[in-house]
C-alpha positions in Angstrom: 49.3 -83.4 -74.0 47.6 -82.0 -70.9 49.6 -79.5 -68.8 48.1 -80.9 -65.6 47.5 -84.5 -64.5 44.0 -85.5 -63.3 43.9 -84.9 -59.5 42.6 -87.9 -57.6 42.8 -86.5 -54.1 42.7 -83.2 -52.2 46.5 -82.9 -52.1 46.8 -83.2 -55.9 43.8 -80.8 -56.4 45.5 -78.2 -54.2 48.7 -78.6 -56.2 46.9 -78.0 -59.5 44.9 -75.1 -58.1 47.7 -73.3 -56.2 46.7 -69.8 -55.0 47.4 -67.1 -57.6 48.2 -64.6 -54.8 49.9 -66.6 -52.0 50.0 -65.1 -48.6 53.1 -62.9 -47.8 55.3 -63.6 -44.8 56.3 -60.7 -42.5 59.6 -60.1 -44.3 57.9 -59.9 -47.7 55.3 -57.6 -46.4 57.9 -55.3 -44.8 59.9 -55.2 -48.0 57.0 -54.6 -50.3 55.4 -51.9 -48.0 58.8 -50.1 -48.0 58.5 -49.6 -51.7 55.4 -47.4 -51.4 55.9 -43.7 -52.2 52.8 -42.8 -50.0 51.5 -40.5 -52.7 49.6 -37.5 -51.4 46.9 -37.7 -54.2 47.2 -41.5 -54.4 45.8 -42.8 -57.7 45.6 -46.3 -56.3 43.0 -45.0 -53.7 41.0 -43.3 -56.5 40.9 -46.5 -58.4 39.5 -48.6 -55.5 35.7 -48.7 -55.7 35.5 -48.7 -51.9 38.0 -45.9 -51.5 40.4 -47.7 -49.1 43.1 -45.4 -47.8 45.8 -47.5 -49.4 48.9 -45.3 -48.5 47.8 -45.3 -44.9 47.3 -49.0 -44.5 50.6 -49.7 -46.2 52.4 -47.3 -43.9 50.8 -49.0 -41.0 52.1 -52.4 -42.2 55.6 -50.9 -42.7 55.6 -49.6 -39.1 54.5 -52.9 -37.6 50.9 -51.8 -37.0 49.3 -54.7 -38.9 46.1 -54.5 -36.8 45.7 -50.8 -37.6 46.2 -51.6 -41.3 43.4 -54.2 -41.1 41.1 -51.7 -39.4 41.8 -49.1 -42.1 40.9 -51.6 -44.7 37.7 -52.9 -43.0 36.5 -49.4 -42.3 36.2 -48.9 -46.0 35.5 -52.5 -47.2 33.8 -55.2 -45.2 35.0 -57.8 -47.7 38.6 -56.6 -47.2 40.3 -60.0 -47.1 38.5 -61.5 -50.0 38.9 -58.4 -52.1 42.7 -58.3 -51.4 42.8 -61.8 -53.0 40.3 -61.9 -55.8 40.0 -58.2 -56.9 41.4 -57.5 -60.4 44.0 -55.4 -58.8 46.0 -55.2 -62.1 43.2 -53.0 -63.6 42.2 -51.3 -60.3 44.6 -50.1 -57.6 47.8 -51.8 -58.9 46.9 -50.7 -62.4 46.8 -47.1 -61.2 50.1 -47.3 -59.2 52.5 -44.5 -60.2 55.3 -47.1 -60.7 53.6 -48.1 -63.9 54.7 -44.8 -65.4 58.3 -45.5 -64.6 58.6 -49.1 -66.0 58.8 -50.4 -62.4 56.6 -53.2 -61.1 53.6 -51.8 -59.3 53.2 -52.2 -55.6 51.5 -55.5 -54.7 48.7 -53.8 -53.0 46.3 -56.8 -53.0 48.7 -59.1 -51.4 49.5 -56.5 -48.7 45.8 -56.1 -48.1 45.4 -59.8 -47.7 48.4 -60.0 -45.4 47.0 -57.4 -43.0 43.4 -58.7 -42.9 44.4 -62.4 -42.7 46.6 -61.7 -39.7 43.6 -60.4 -37.6 41.3 -63.1 -38.9 43.7 -65.9 -37.9 44.2 -64.3 -34.5 40.5 -63.6 -34.1 41.4 -60.1 -33.1 38.4 -58.2 -31.6 38.0 -55.2 -33.9 34.3 -54.5 -34.2 31.2 -54.2 -32.1 27.5 -53.7 -32.8 26.2 -50.2 -32.1 23.7 -49.5 -29.4 20.3 -51.2 -30.2 18.1 -48.6 -31.9 15.0 -50.8 -31.9 14.7 -51.3 -35.7 15.1 -54.4 -37.8 16.3 -54.8 -41.4 15.9 -57.9 -43.6 18.6 -58.7 -46.2 17.8 -61.0 -49.1 21.1 -62.7 -50.2 24.3 -63.3 -48.2 26.6 -62.3 -51.0 29.2 -59.5 -50.9 26.5 -56.8 -51.0 24.3 -58.4 -48.4 27.2 -59.2 -46.0 28.6 -55.7 -46.3 25.2 -54.1 -45.7 24.7 -56.3 -42.6 28.0 -55.4 -41.1 27.4 -51.7 -41.6 23.9 -51.8 -40.2 25.0 -53.7 -37.1 27.5 -50.9 -36.3 24.6 -48.5 -36.5 22.5 -50.5 -34.0 20.1 -52.4 -36.3 19.0 -56.0 -35.8 19.7 -57.8 -39.0 18.4 -61.1 -40.5 19.8 -62.3 -43.8 17.8 -64.8 -45.9 20.2 -66.9 -47.9 19.1 -69.6 -50.5 22.3 -71.6 -50.2 24.1 -73.4 -47.3 27.1 -71.0 -47.2 27.5 -67.2 -47.1 29.4 -64.9 -49.4 27.6 -65.7 -52.7 29.9 -65.4 -55.7 33.0 -65.4 -53.5 32.6 -69.0 -52.4 30.4 -70.3 -55.2 31.4 -68.6 -58.4 35.2 -67.9 -58.5 37.9 -70.3 -59.6 39.6 -72.1 -56.7 43.1 -70.9 -57.6 42.0 -67.3 -56.7 40.8 -68.0 -53.2 40.1 -71.1 -51.1 36.8 -72.0 -49.4 38.5 -72.0 -46.1 39.8 -68.4 -46.5 36.4 -67.1 -47.6 34.5 -68.8 -44.8 37.0 -67.7 -42.2 36.4 -64.1 -43.0 32.6 -64.6 -42.9 32.9 -66.3 -39.4 35.2 -63.5 -38.2 32.7 -60.7 -39.2 29.6 -62.5 -38.0 31.0 -63.5 -34.6 31.9 -59.9 -33.9 28.9 -58.1 -35.3 26.2 -60.6 -34.5 23.9 -60.5 -37.6 21.8 -63.6 -38.2 21.8 -65.7 -41.4 18.9 -68.0 -42.2 20.5 -70.6 -44.6 18.6 -72.7 -47.2 15.9 -70.1 -47.2 14.8 -69.0 -50.7 12.4 -66.1 -51.0 10.3 -67.0 -54.0 6.8 -65.8 -53.3 4.9 -62.6 -52.8 3.5 -64.0 -49.5 7.0 -64.4 -48.1 7.9 -60.9 -49.1 4.8 -59.5 -47.6 5.6 -61.2 -44.3 9.1 -59.8 -44.4 7.7 -56.3 -45.1 5.4 -56.6 -42.1 8.2 -57.7 -39.7 11.1 -55.4 -40.8 11.5 -51.7 -41.1 13.5 -51.9 -44.3 14.6 -54.6 -46.8 17.9 -54.9 -48.7 17.9 -56.8 -52.0 21.3 -58.5 -52.4 20.4 -61.3 -54.8 23.0 -62.4 -57.3 22.5 -63.5 -60.9 20.7 -66.7 -61.8 21.7 -69.8 -63.8 23.7 -69.8 -67.0 21.6 -68.3 -69.8 20.4 -70.6 -72.5 21.9 -70.6 -76.0 18.7 -71.7 -77.7 20.8 -73.9 -79.9 20.4 -77.4 -81.3 22.1 -80.0 -79.0 22.0 -77.8 -75.9 20.3 -80.5 -73.9 22.8 -83.3 -74.8 24.6 -85.1 -72.0 27.9 -83.3 -71.4 26.6 -79.7 -71.8 26.9 -77.7 -68.6 26.7 -74.0 -67.6 30.0 -72.3 -66.5 28.6 -71.0 -63.2 27.3 -74.4 -62.3 30.6 -76.0 -63.3 32.6 -73.6 -61.2 30.3 -74.0 -58.2 30.7 -77.7 -58.4 34.4 -77.3 -58.7 34.5 -75.1 -55.5 32.3 -77.6 -53.6 33.6 -81.0 -54.7 37.2 -80.3 -55.8 38.9 -83.5 -57.1 35.5 -85.3 -57.2 34.4 -83.3 -60.2 34.5 -85.3 -63.5 36.1 -83.8 -66.6 36.1 -85.0 -70.2 39.2 -85.5 -72.3 38.2 -82.8 -74.8 36.4 -79.7 -73.6 35.0 -76.7 -75.5 34.2 -73.6 -73.5 32.0 -71.1 -75.3 32.3 -67.5 -74.3 34.7 -64.6 -73.9 34.2 -63.2 -70.4 36.1 -63.7 -67.1 33.8 -66.6 -66.2 34.7 -68.4 -69.4 38.4 -68.0 -68.5 37.8 -69.5 -65.0 35.9 -72.4 -66.6 38.5 -73.1 -69.2 41.4 -72.8 -66.8 39.6 -75.0 -64.3 39.0 -77.7 -66.9 42.7 -77.7 -67.8 43.7 -77.9 -64.2 41.4 -80.8 -63.7 43.4 -82.7 -66.3 41.5 -82.4 -69.6 43.7 -83.4 -72.5 42.5 -80.5 -74.6 40.5 -77.3 -73.7 39.3 -75.0 -76.5 38.1 -71.6 -75.6 35.8 -70.5 -78.4 34.7 -66.9 -78.9 32.7 -65.5 -81.8 34.7 -62.3 -82.1 38.4 -61.5 -82.0 40.7 -61.9 -79.0 40.8 -58.1 -78.7 37.0 -57.9 -78.4 36.7 -60.3 -75.5 35.2 -59.0 -72.3 37.7 -60.8 -70.1 40.7 -59.1 -68.7 44.0 -59.8 -70.5 45.5 -61.3 -67.4 42.6 -63.8 -67.1 43.1 -65.0 -70.6 46.9 -65.3 -70.0 46.2 -67.4 -66.9 44.0 -69.7 -69.0 46.6 -70.0 -71.8 49.3 -70.7 -69.1 47.2 -73.6 -67.9 47.1 -75.1 -71.4 44.0 -73.7 -72.9 43.8 -73.1 -76.6 42.0 -69.9 -78.0 39.7 -70.2 -81.0 38.5 -66.8 -82.2 36.1 -65.5 -84.8 34.2 -68.7 -84.5 30.4 -68.6 -83.8 28.8 -71.9 -82.6 26.0 -73.2 -84.8 25.0 -76.3 -83.0 26.2 -78.9 -80.5 26.4 -82.2 -82.2 26.0 -85.7 -80.8 23.7 -88.6 -80.3 22.5 -88.5 -76.7 25.9 -87.3 -75.7 28.1 -84.5 -76.9 30.4 -85.4 -79.7 31.5 -81.9 -80.9 30.5 -78.3 -81.6 29.9 -77.1 -85.1 31.2 -73.5 -85.8 31.2 -71.0 -88.6 34.0 -68.5 -89.1 33.1 -64.8 -88.6 34.6 -61.5 -89.5 34.0 -57.9 -88.4 33.3 -55.4 -91.1 32.9 -51.8 -89.9 32.2 -53.1 -86.4 29.4 -55.4 -87.5 30.0 -59.1 -87.1 29.1 -61.3 -90.0 29.6 -65.0 -90.9 31.7 -66.3 -93.8 29.6 -68.5 -96.0 30.9 -72.1 -96.4 33.3 -71.9 -93.6 31.7 -74.3 -91.2 33.9 -76.7 -89.2 33.5 -79.0 -86.2 35.6 -79.2 -83.1 35.3 -82.7 -81.5 34.7 -82.9 -77.8 32.8 -84.8 -75.1 32.0 -81.8 -72.9 30.7 -78.3 -73.6 30.8 -75.5 -71.0 28.5 -72.6 -71.8 29.9 -69.3 -70.4 27.4 -67.1 -72.2 26.1 -65.0 -69.3 23.6 -65.5 -66.5 19.9 -65.1 -66.4 18.7 -62.1 -64.4 16.3 -62.3 -61.5 13.4 -60.5 -63.2 10.8 -62.9 -61.9 11.8 -62.2 -58.3 11.9 -58.4 -58.9 8.3 -58.6 -60.3 7.1 -59.9 -56.9 7.8 -56.5 -55.3 5.2 -53.8 -55.6 6.4 -50.5 -57.1 9.9 -51.8 -57.9 11.1 -50.4 -61.2 13.7 -52.2 -63.3 15.5 -51.0 -66.4 15.6 -52.6 -69.9 18.5 -54.8 -68.8 16.5 -56.2 -65.8 18.5 -54.2 -63.2 16.8 -52.6 -60.3 16.6 -48.8 -60.5 18.1 -47.0 -57.4 19.0 -43.6 -56.1 22.7 -43.5 -56.8 23.4 -41.7 -53.5 21.5 -44.1 -51.2 20.7 -47.2 -53.2 17.0 -46.8 -52.3 14.6 -48.2 -54.9 11.4 -46.8 -56.3 9.6 -48.8 -53.5 11.0 -46.7 -50.5 11.1 -49.7 -48.1 13.5 -51.5 -50.4 17.2 -50.8 -51.1 19.4 -52.8 -53.4 23.0 -53.4 -54.4 25.4 -55.7 -56.1 24.3 -57.8 -59.2 20.7 -56.6 -58.7 21.7 -53.1 -59.7 24.8 -53.5 -61.8 23.9 -56.7 -63.8 27.1 -58.5 -62.6 30.3 -56.8 -61.6 33.2 -57.5 -59.1 33.0 -58.5 -55.4 34.4 -55.1 -54.5 31.5 -53.3 -56.2 29.0 -55.4 -54.2 30.9 -54.5 -51.0 30.6 -50.8 -51.8 26.9 -51.1 -52.7 26.0 -52.8 -49.5 27.7 -50.3 -47.3 26.2 -47.4 -49.3 22.7 -48.9 -48.9 23.2 -49.4 -45.2 23.9 -45.8 -44.7 21.0 -45.0 -47.0 18.7 -47.1 -44.9 19.9 -45.4 -41.7 19.3 -41.9 -43.2 15.8 -42.9 -44.3 14.7 -44.6 -41.1 16.2 -41.9 -38.8 14.2 -39.1 -40.6 
């Protein structure tokens, strides 16, 4: 029996996809900020990829200076509101909180961060201004977390900035690739509007950069270029039955879920193949859409999954069933999906092997592949002198994010192969300062 009923309208969808980290009210924020010990050598701050001064912004909240708290956050992280909501705080700042060593619940740092930043977004508080025009222009390819962060930082330094974005909305992964119960479209786009209205960068939507001629035109019109492209479509399994009706990629499924909400169709029985955080989002999303049975299948053990434990627990809490040590052999069906054939596996001295004669089939009408995303190698090959590593990641100077083609800088998925939004925010800001240093020489 499904944990969730099939939502048929926006109200029911929102009920099924309630926000995992709801917004605090003033009283909750005051009480929670009062718990902070304001550690001198704050481990929470060390655990934040963007280095937000967490004790400072929490003290500012506690003393009623919410605007100051938001400024402290944004000074370090231009995606401050989104990161407060979607960051895996349990393994970053909150995971490092000293309370964990005392068997006391860690401070709810993410929700306090969301409280402070949302207050200034809702009030449209004037907090930022572009720097004095320095006469130079920078092009940014991709309006994801890295691209937006780079644009914001560059504008404070006086650069004219144009972002070329293939989709119709900004923020990349944040609005297209994260489960709806983590953050709403409205909250993401409100932060994007807040930043753009104050800093004045330009975004050219529905503008894919796919040819060498386009890149050459950009190179001739701009003083520097930042590569902020995300990952591509779901990678192929190269498996029999992969093209049957009812087989979809996880990133495509989640994007449709974010855009269409209750209008997304779901089968009664769903199998999700994969063991990463995207697989958890797809499985949990399927369950919240009202599927009768959702099976999360992974070829190794539960302990070997790449997903965070809390992500798996969220999926199980939504009614998802875990199937481990099961490697898919083929997707079976006649035109449409009818099931997935698996074989049992075991790990011997760290090496995975299959168990002969252990094949079995899980009936289903829908298969969601969460088996990684294709890299943007074909795009990178269009840029002269750009070196990539053996994992199709752009090589950069770690101090400036400058590539082997000096006019190009890069960040986010392009250099890390797929990480958190907060990592992209850090990369974009670092690259902006690297661009500034390079152009001002």
